MARSESE-35260 format. One record per residue (C-alpha): x, z negated, y. Coordinates in pm, whole numbers, always signed. Example, Ala and Ser with C-alpha at 12.3 -4.5 7.8 and 13.67 -1.06 7.14 Angstrom:
2
+--------+--------+--------+
:      x :      z :      y :
+--------+--------+--------+
:  +1230 :   -780 :   -450 :
:  +1367 :   -714 :   -106 :
+--------+--------+--------+
//
This chain:
365
+--------+--------+--------+
:      x :      z :      y :
+--------+--------+--------+
: +24340 : -22658 :  +1906 :
: +24214 : -22388 :  +1667 :
: +24336 : -22447 :  +1314 :
: +24476 : -22142 :  +1138 :
: +24283 : -22060 :   +816 :
: +24451 : -22153 :   +488 :
: +24557 : -21845 :   +288 :
: +24691 : -21760 :    -56 :
: +25002 : -21551 :     +2 :
: +24984 : -21402 :   -350 :
: +24677 : -21185 :   -272 :
: +24749 : -20821 :   -181 :
: +24628 : -20764 :   +176 :
: +24670 : -20430 :   +353 :
: +24657 : -20441 :   +735 :
: +24419 : -20739 :   +743 :
: +24191 : -20603 :   +472 :
: +24156 : -20637 :    +97 :
: +24083 : -20337 :   -125 :
: +23769 : -20446 :   -308 :
: +23619 : -20283 :   -618 :
: +23241 : -20311 :   -626 :
: +22972 : -20199 :   -871 :
: +22638 : -20115 :   -708 :
: +22293 : -20031 :   -841 :
: +22259 : -19652 :   -816 :
: +21932 : -19592 :  -1000 :
: +21643 : -19798 :  -1141 :
: +21628 : -19749 :  -1519 :
: +21284 : -19697 :  -1673 :
: +21385 : -19771 :  -2031 :
: +21739 : -19820 :  -2168 :
: +22023 : -19869 :  -1922 :
: +22254 : -19570 :  -1886 :
: +22573 : -19733 :  -1751 :
: +22698 : -19417 :  -1578 :
: +22363 : -19333 :  -1417 :
: +22237 : -19684 :  -1339 :
: +22555 : -19807 :  -1168 :
: +22825 : -19666 :   -939 :
: +23178 : -19800 :   -895 :
: +23316 : -19788 :   -543 :
: +23618 : -19915 :   -353 :
: +23574 : -20061 :     -6 :
: +23789 : -20247 :   +243 :
: +23693 : -20610 :   +295 :
: +23820 : -20776 :   +613 :
: +23997 : -21105 :   +558 :
: +23903 : -21227 :   +907 :
: +23685 : -21530 :   +850 :
: +23414 : -21674 :  +1070 :
: +23337 : -22042 :  +1115 :
: +23317 : -22230 :   +780 :
: +23362 : -21910 :   +578 :
: +23581 : -21873 :   +269 :
: +23731 : -21568 :   +100 :
: +23718 : -21579 :   -280 :
: +23859 : -21382 :   -571 :
: +23614 : -21339 :   -858 :
: +23748 : -21465 :  -1193 :
: +23444 : -21436 :  -1423 :
: +23114 : -21249 :  -1396 :
: +22812 : -21383 :  -1584 :
: +22596 : -21127 :  -1766 :
: +22237 : -21234 :  -1829 :
: +21917 : -21076 :  -1966 :
: +21742 : -21153 :  -1635 :
: +21948 : -20876 :  -1474 :
: +21720 : -20617 :  -1633 :
: +21427 : -20758 :  -1438 :
: +21625 : -20765 :  -1113 :
: +21664 : -20387 :  -1136 :
: +21287 : -20332 :  -1129 :
: +21116 : -20293 :   -792 :
: +20830 : -20526 :   -881 :
: +20698 : -20866 :   -776 :
: +20904 : -21143 :   -936 :
: +21057 : -21484 :   -871 :
: +21344 : -21323 :   -679 :
: +21365 : -20999 :   -483 :
: +21495 : -20696 :   -675 :
: +21847 : -20568 :   -625 :
: +21831 : -20282 :   -376 :
: +21965 : -19936 :   -443 :
: +22330 : -19913 :   -325 :
: +22354 : -20295 :   -322 :
: +22623 : -20481 :   -519 :
: +22467 : -20582 :   -850 :
: +22368 : -20948 :   -843 :
: +22539 : -21202 :  -1069 :
: +22658 : -21559 :  -1084 :
: +23036 : -21583 :  -1083 :
: +23327 : -21821 :  -1105 :
: +23564 : -21746 :   -817 :
: +23876 : -21893 :   -661 :
: +23927 : -21959 :   -293 :
: +24216 : -21747 :   -157 :
: +24157 : -21805 :   +215 :
: +23957 : -22077 :   +384 :
: +23819 : -22152 :   +727 :
: +23616 : -22440 :   +587 :
: +23755 : -22796 :   +561 :
: +23549 : -22861 :   +245 :
: +23720 : -22580 :    +51 :
: +24092 : -22536 :    +15 :
: +24294 : -22247 :   -128 :
: +24296 : -22272 :   -507 :
: +23955 : -22441 :   -537 :
: +23721 : -22296 :   -798 :
: +23358 : -22231 :   -706 :
: +23042 : -22103 :   -868 :
: +22851 : -21863 :   -645 :
: +22646 : -21543 :   -641 :
: +22923 : -21299 :   -554 :
: +22791 : -21011 :   -763 :
: +22983 : -20738 :   -941 :
: +23289 : -20718 :   -719 :
: +23647 : -20840 :   -702 :
: +23628 : -21032 :   -373 :
: +23361 : -21184 :   -149 :
: +23329 : -21375 :   +178 :
: +23101 : -21675 :   +140 :
: +22932 : -21924 :   +368 :
: +22814 : -22274 :   +267 :
: +22478 : -22263 :    +84 :
: +22293 : -22430 :   -200 :
: +22425 : -22149 :   -419 :
: +22793 : -22229 :   -347 :
: +22909 : -22510 :   -575 :
: +23260 : -22643 :   -623 :
: +23363 : -22651 :   -989 :
: +23531 : -22964 :  -1124 :
: +23666 : -22899 :  -1473 :
: +23752 : -23173 :  -1724 :
: +23953 : -23191 :  -2044 :
: +23852 : -22930 :  -2299 :
: +23630 : -22736 :  -2059 :
: +23733 : -22407 :  -1902 :
: +23599 : -22280 :  -1567 :
: +23387 : -22023 :  -1751 :
: +23186 : -22308 :  -1907 :
: +23021 : -22347 :  -1566 :
: +22856 : -22009 :  -1618 :
: +22748 : -22109 :  -1970 :
: +22665 : -22454 :  -2103 :
: +22719 : -22619 :  -1763 :
: +22575 : -22329 :  -1566 :
: +22232 : -22169 :  -1535 :
: +22241 : -22085 :  -1906 :
: +22264 : -22448 :  -2014 :
: +22027 : -22566 :  -1743 :
: +21768 : -22314 :  -1862 :
: +21790 : -22449 :  -2217 :
: +21775 : -22809 :  -2094 :
: +21470 : -22776 :  -1870 :
: +21288 : -22543 :  -2108 :
: +21304 : -22807 :  -2381 :
: +21246 : -23108 :  -2158 :
: +20981 : -22982 :  -1917 :
: +20794 : -22715 :  -2114 :
: +20870 : -22804 :  -2475 :
: +20811 : -23175 :  -2412 :
: +21089 : -23256 :  -2656 :
: +21121 : -23615 :  -2532 :
: +20767 : -23679 :  -2657 :
: +20777 : -23460 :  -2967 :
: +21142 : -23476 :  -3079 :
: +21275 : -23649 :  -3389 :
: +21323 : -23579 :  -3761 :
: +20953 : -23496 :  -3805 :
: +20966 : -23230 :  -3534 :
: +21044 : -22869 :  -3628 :
: +21206 : -22659 :  -3354 :
: +21262 : -22285 :  -3387 :
: +21484 : -22098 :  -3142 :
: +21498 : -21718 :  -3118 :
: +21815 : -21557 :  -2986 :
: +21982 : -21870 :  -3120 :
: +22334 : -21725 :  -3123 :
: +22304 : -21621 :  -2760 :
: +22404 : -21817 :  -2453 :
: +22079 : -22003 :  -2380 :
: +21950 : -22014 :  -2737 :
: +22263 : -22175 :  -2877 :
: +22243 : -22456 :  -2620 :
: +21871 : -22513 :  -2680 :
: +21924 : -22526 :  -3058 :
: +22209 : -22776 :  -3032 :
: +22015 : -23004 :  -2798 :
: +21719 : -23001 :  -3036 :
: +21939 : -23073 :  -3339 :
: +22215 : -23302 :  -3217 :
: +22053 : -23485 :  -2926 :
: +21697 : -23524 :  -3054 :
: +21754 : -23500 :  -3431 :
: +21490 : -23232 :  -3490 :
: +21478 : -22999 :  -3788 :
: +21616 : -22692 :  -3613 :
: +21593 : -22331 :  -3724 :
: +21783 : -22056 :  -3542 :
: +21680 : -21691 :  -3546 :
: +21951 : -21429 :  -3489 :
: +22037 : -21067 :  -3569 :
: +22314 : -21075 :  -3829 :
: +22440 : -21266 :  -4132 :
: +22762 : -21340 :  -3944 :
: +22567 : -21507 :  -3664 :
: +22359 : -21695 :  -3921 :
: +22676 : -21840 :  -4068 :
: +22795 : -21940 :  -3720 :
: +22467 : -22120 :  -3647 :
: +22474 : -22325 :  -3966 :
: +22845 : -22384 :  -4025 :
: +22970 : -22420 :  -3667 :
: +22666 : -22536 :  -3470 :
: +22517 : -22744 :  -3752 :
: +22161 : -22609 :  -3753 :
: +21946 : -22673 :  -4059 :
: +21857 : -22310 :  -4125 :
: +21942 : -21971 :  -3974 :
: +21727 : -21661 :  -4026 :
: +21820 : -21296 :  -3974 :
: +21519 : -21127 :  -3812 :
: +21642 : -20789 :  -3940 :
: +21584 : -20899 :  -4299 :
: +21292 : -20727 :  -4477 :
: +21173 : -21072 :  -4587 :
: +21200 : -21232 :  -4241 :
: +20844 : -21360 :  -4211 :
: +20846 : -21489 :  -4568 :
: +21177 : -21665 :  -4492 :
: +21029 : -21811 :  -4172 :
: +20734 : -21951 :  -4366 :
: +20967 : -22107 :  -4626 :
: +21180 : -22263 :  -4351 :
: +20881 : -22413 :  -4169 :
: +20672 : -22591 :  -4439 :
: +20538 : -22827 :  -4172 :
: +20487 : -22541 :  -3924 :
: +20653 : -22513 :  -3581 :
: +20618 : -22789 :  -3324 :
: +20834 : -22627 :  -3056 :
: +20927 : -22260 :  -3038 :
: +21195 : -22178 :  -2777 :
: +21156 : -21804 :  -2732 :
: +21423 : -21578 :  -2587 :
: +21315 : -21250 :  -2748 :
: +20939 : -21194 :  -2750 :
: +20811 : -20905 :  -2963 :
: +20762 : -20936 :  -3338 :
: +20953 : -21266 :  -3357 :
: +20709 : -21424 :  -3112 :
: +20418 : -21294 :  -3318 :
: +20566 : -21441 :  -3635 :
: +20610 : -21782 :  -3474 :
: +20261 : -21775 :  -3324 :
: +20132 : -21743 :  -3680 :
: +20328 : -22058 :  -3772 :
: +20260 : -22270 :  -3463 :
: +20153 : -22628 :  -3533 :
: +19857 : -22817 :  -3390 :
: +19930 : -22879 :  -3020 :
: +20258 : -22695 :  -3058 :
: +20457 : -22576 :  -2759 :
: +20595 : -22226 :  -2703 :
: +20866 : -22219 :  -2436 :
: +20872 : -21866 :  -2292 :
: +21230 : -21839 :  -2171 :
: +21283 : -21465 :  -2216 :
: +21170 : -21149 :  -2389 :
: +21490 : -20950 :  -2428 :
: +21347 : -20737 :  -2709 :
: +21099 : -20582 :  -2463 :
: +21300 : -20559 :  -2140 :
: +21402 : -20197 :  -2195 :
: +21057 : -20084 :  -2311 :
: +20888 : -19842 :  -2072 :
: +20553 : -20001 :  -2170 :
: +20606 : -20354 :  -2313 :
: +20352 : -20475 :  -2567 :
: +20195 : -20817 :  -2563 :
: +20162 : -21069 :  -2850 :
: +19910 : -20984 :  -3121 :
: +19850 : -21337 :  -3253 :
: +19784 : -21523 :  -2929 :
: +19449 : -21645 :  -3066 :
: +19654 : -21910 :  -3251 :
: +19689 : -22080 :  -2912 :
: +19313 : -22136 :  -2923 :
: +19272 : -22244 :  -3283 :
: +19574 : -22476 :  -3279 :
: +19520 : -22600 :  -2923 :
: +19879 : -22494 :  -2858 :
: +20039 : -22410 :  -2525 :
: +20258 : -22113 :  -2431 :
: +20425 : -22147 :  -2092 :
: +20690 : -21965 :  -1894 :
: +20929 : -22121 :  -1645 :
: +21214 : -22041 :  -1406 :
: +21516 : -22270 :  -1398 :
: +21526 : -22264 :  -1015 :
: +21206 : -22473 :  -1017 :
: +21412 : -22773 :  -1126 :
: +21700 : -22741 :   -878 :
: +21662 : -23100 :   -758 :
: +21729 : -23221 :  -1113 :
: +22041 : -23012 :  -1181 :
: +22275 : -23307 :  -1123 :
: +22120 : -23521 :  -1396 :
: +22111 : -23229 :  -1639 :
: +22479 : -23141 :  -1585 :
: +22570 : -23509 :  -1623 :
: +22382 : -23525 :  -1955 :
: +22532 : -23204 :  -2090 :
: +22885 : -23296 :  -1983 :
: +22842 : -23619 :  -2179 :
: +22716 : -23428 :  -2484 :
: +23015 : -23193 :  -2469 :
: +23252 : -23489 :  -2465 :
: +23062 : -23642 :  -2759 :
: +23089 : -23319 :  -2958 :
: +22714 : -23257 :  -2957 :
: +22740 : -22932 :  -2761 :
: +22978 : -22650 :  -2851 :
: +23009 : -22312 :  -2689 :
: +23140 : -21972 :  -2778 :
: +23202 : -21689 :  -2534 :
: +23223 : -21311 :  -2564 :
: +23461 : -21203 :  -2288 :
: +23507 : -20839 :  -2184 :
: +23818 : -20775 :  -1969 :
: +23806 : -20556 :  -1657 :
: +23542 : -20524 :  -1385 :
: +23510 : -20152 :  -1459 :
: +23369 : -20243 :  -1803 :
: +23085 : -20455 :  -1662 :
: +22808 : -20190 :  -1699 :
: +22898 : -20125 :  -2064 :
: +22919 : -20499 :  -2128 :
: +22563 : -20540 :  -2000 :
: +22445 : -20275 :  -2245 :
: +22623 : -20464 :  -2525 :
: +22432 : -20778 :  -2423 :
: +22099 : -20603 :  -2480 :
: +22221 : -20472 :  -2814 :
: +22301 : -20827 :  -2923 :
: +22673 : -20760 :  -2962 :
: +22761 : -21099 :  -2812 :
: +22784 : -21442 :  -2970 :
: +22734 : -21711 :  -2709 :
: +22784 : -21641 :  -2341 :
: +22863 : -21283 :  -2235 :
: +23122 : -21270 :  -1956 :
: +23343 : -21018 :  -1784 :
: +23689 : -21140 :  -1687 :
: +23783 : -20984 :  -1355 :
: +24108 : -21164 :  -1274 :
: +24332 : -21449 :  -1380 :
: +24299 : -21787 :  -1216 :
: +24599 : -21847 :   -990 :
: +24730 : -22192 :  -1077 :
: +25018 : -22158 :   -829 :
: +24788 : -22218 :   -533 :
: +24699 : -22557 :   -679 :
: +25056 : -22684 :   -688 :
+--------+--------+--------+
//
């Protein structure tokens, strides 16, 4: 006998359909993102009729990430670009409100690529992961420290930075974008897990104070200071063994000038150049030759088979107090385009999220 799909009776459904707000890519920006020109908000009807093993979810949080700027470009990359008139891609935390899948019940929380919209119909895939929270950890953490953000920091340090081999009190690690989502995790792993001398680079004195007083880094530097390079030299008397780079640009050049013999530069991102019509390359790359150093990029998806071990490690470090997180949360799906612009301006501390809806705890009772 056919089993009737489980459904959350609290969700507003009109004649078998849900009114769904979506934000789609309307134009490919060449330089800075113009929220009103680059994106378009639309309302569509989404049928709640589910096929075999499908689930209907309500999006709770949308993750905003620097990689989104690259997804808007119609160029060869590690993932296909977002198409014009397609819902903007994002990782999300969502809640099941109707299920035709025995593995997912109404009220379950999942992490999935739903994009910038209020609701989505999902099928089982490697991308659909059930979220199991624990004491002191909110669902949004699975888009930050325990999501792709944290995994990126973890594998960048382990696989490219070779921190297992290099780490310890005699190892100097510098992290750019250190008050951001990925940078703050990388800096804390270097400092509190491996005991390295850890220097964070950020864009304000307020963020510098956060990095030292709350996250426990040894030194924090404001790259906007007129004496930044002089301050970097003073903070790295033994040079830089591992540079975890999220920004590129002048900061990368400064750290190339300070790279140690056989140092490692982890190229995680280059947010300072993403909106440039013609990005410029590093000027001091010859240091890679003279110091026999290595500069290497990576994509977190390359390590998908190791995600389980990484999440286990980082969950343990959270419980031990070695990893802390801060979030910048913007309410309202309609504010998502502006929130993305704020991300590129560096207005966030920690993970940048948009809160689309409240989690419904009644469906879990």
